[in-house]
C-alpha positions as CSV (number, residue, x, y, z in Angstrom):
1,X,0.0,0.0,0.0
2,X,0.9,3.6,-0.5
3,X,0.1,6.4,1.9
4,X,0.1,10.0,0.5
5,X,-0.3,13.2,2.4
6,X,-0.7,16.5,0.7
7,X,0.1,19.9,2.1
8,X,0.5,23.5,0.9
9,X,-3.0,24.4,-0.1
10,X,-4.7,27.6,1.0
11,X,-6.2,30.9,0.0
12,X,-4.4,33.1,-2.5
13,X,-5.3,36.1,-4.7
14,X,-5.4,35.8,-8.5
15,X,-1.9,36.0,-9.9
16,X,-0.3,34.6,-6.9
17,X,1.5,31.3,-6.3
18,X,1.3,28.2,-4.1
19,X,3.4,25.1,-3.9
20,X,1.8,21.8,-3.0
21,X,3.7,19.0,-1.6
22,X,2.9,15.3,-1.3
23,X,4.8,13.0,1.0
24,X,4.7,9.3,0.1
25,X,5.3,6.2,2.2
26,X,4.8,2.5,2.1
27,X,6.0,1.6,-1.4
28,X,9.2,2.3,-3.4
29,X,8.3,5.8,-4.4
30,X,11.2,6.2,-6.7
31,X,9.9,3.4,-9.0
32,X,6.4,4.8,-9.9
33,X,4.8,7.7,-11.7
34,X,3.1,10.4,-9.6
35,X,0.3,12.8,-10.5
36,X,-1.7,15.7,-9.3
37,X,-5.4,15.9,-10.0
38,X,-8.1,18.3,-9.1
39,X,-11.8,18.2,-8.5
40,X,-14.5,20.7,-8.0
41,X,-17.9,19.9,-6.4
42,X,-20.1,18.1,-8.8
43,X,-17.4,17.6,-11.4
44,X,-15.2,14.8,-12.4
45,X,-11.7,14.5,-11.1
46,X,-9.2,15.7,-13.8
47,X,-5.5,15.4,-14.4
48,X,-3.4,18.5,-13.7
49,X,0.1,17.1,-14.2
50,X,2.0,13.8,-14.0
51,X,5.7,12.9,-13.7
52,X,7.4,9.7,-14.5
53,X,9.6,7.8,-12.0
54,X,12.8,9.5,-13.0
55,X,11.4,12.9,-13.9
56,X,12.2,12.1,-17.6
57,X,8.6,12.6,-18.6
58,X,6.2,15.4,-17.5
59,X,2.8,16.0,-18.8
60,X,0.3,18.8,-18.1
61,X,-3.3,19.6,-18.7
62,X,-3.7,22.4,-21.3
63,X,-5.3,24.6,-18.8
64,X,-2.2,24.7,-16.6
65,X,0.7,24.3,-19.0
66,X,3.2,27.1,-18.7
67,X,1.8,28.1,-15.2
68,X,2.3,24.9,-13.2
69,X,5.4,22.8,-12.7
70,X,5.5,19.3,-11.4
71,X,8.7,17.9,-9.8
72,X,9.8,15.2,-7.5
73,X,12.6,14.5,-5.0
74,X,13.0,10.7,-4.8
75,X,15.4,11.0,-1.9
76,X,12.7,12.7,0.1
77,X,9.8,10.6,-1.3
78,X,8.0,13.8,-2.2
79,X,6.3,15.2,-5.2
80,X,5.6,18.9,-5.7
81,X,3.3,21.1,-7.7
82,X,4.4,24.7,-8.1
83,X,1.5,26.8,-9.2
84,X,2.1,30.3,-10.5
85,X,-0.2,32.9,-12.1
86,X,-3.1,31.3,-10.3
87,X,-6.6,32.0,-11.6
88,X,-10.0,31.8,-9.9
89,X,-10.8,28.8,-12.1
90,X,-7.9,26.9,-10.5
91,X,-10.0,26.8,-7.3
92,X,-10.4,23.1,-6.5
93,X,-9.5,20.3,-4.2
94,X,-6.1,19.0,-5.3
95,X,-5.2,15.4,-5.0
96,X,-1.8,13.6,-5.1
97,X,-1.8,10.1,-6.7
98,X,0.6,7.3,-7.2
99,X,0.7,4.9,-10.1
100,X,1.7,1.2,-10.1
101,X,3.9,1.8,-13.1
102,X,6.9,4.0,-13.9
103,X,4.9,6.3,-16.2
104,X,1.3,7.3,-16.4
105,X,-1.2,10.1,-17.2
106,X,-4.7,8.7,-17.3
107,X,-6.7,8.7,-14.0
108,X,-7.2,4.9,-14.1
109,X,-3.4,4.4,-14.0
110,X,-3.3,5.9,-10.5
111,X,-4.8,3.6,-7.8
112,X,-3.4,5.3,-4.7
113,X,-4.7,8.7,-3.5
114,X,-4.1,11.3,-0.8
115,X,-6.9,13.0,1.1
116,X,-6.7,16.2,-0.9
117,X,-5.9,19.8,-0.1
118,X,-8.1,22.8,-0.9
119,X,-6.8,25.6,-3.1
120,X,-8.9,28.7,-3.3
121,X,-8.0,31.6,-5.6
122,X,-9.9,34.9,-5.2
123,X,-10.3,37.5,-7.8
């Protein structure tokens, strides 16, 4: 099993920045892809960004490309999401997820989930 704990969410004004962190334990973190997803009430959970096991592949949703950056530190078992130029439409609960494989992007490839952290962007 994998345990994932997100942190770093909060309230920020439009144009501001936040950095989310996700600490992983319970499975060789360095061997699997990690992802960030988000979900608004009444909507489906959607991919924000994903990173392969060795950071060699990073993929982003069109809505965040150029503003968000995913990264990981395998020595610290932690994955990050740096969010810049935040917009009110980025307001969501953000979830960290772990894959069973070394690379992944689709939601069904990520069976392990954190509890989520709220990000609220005010205009």
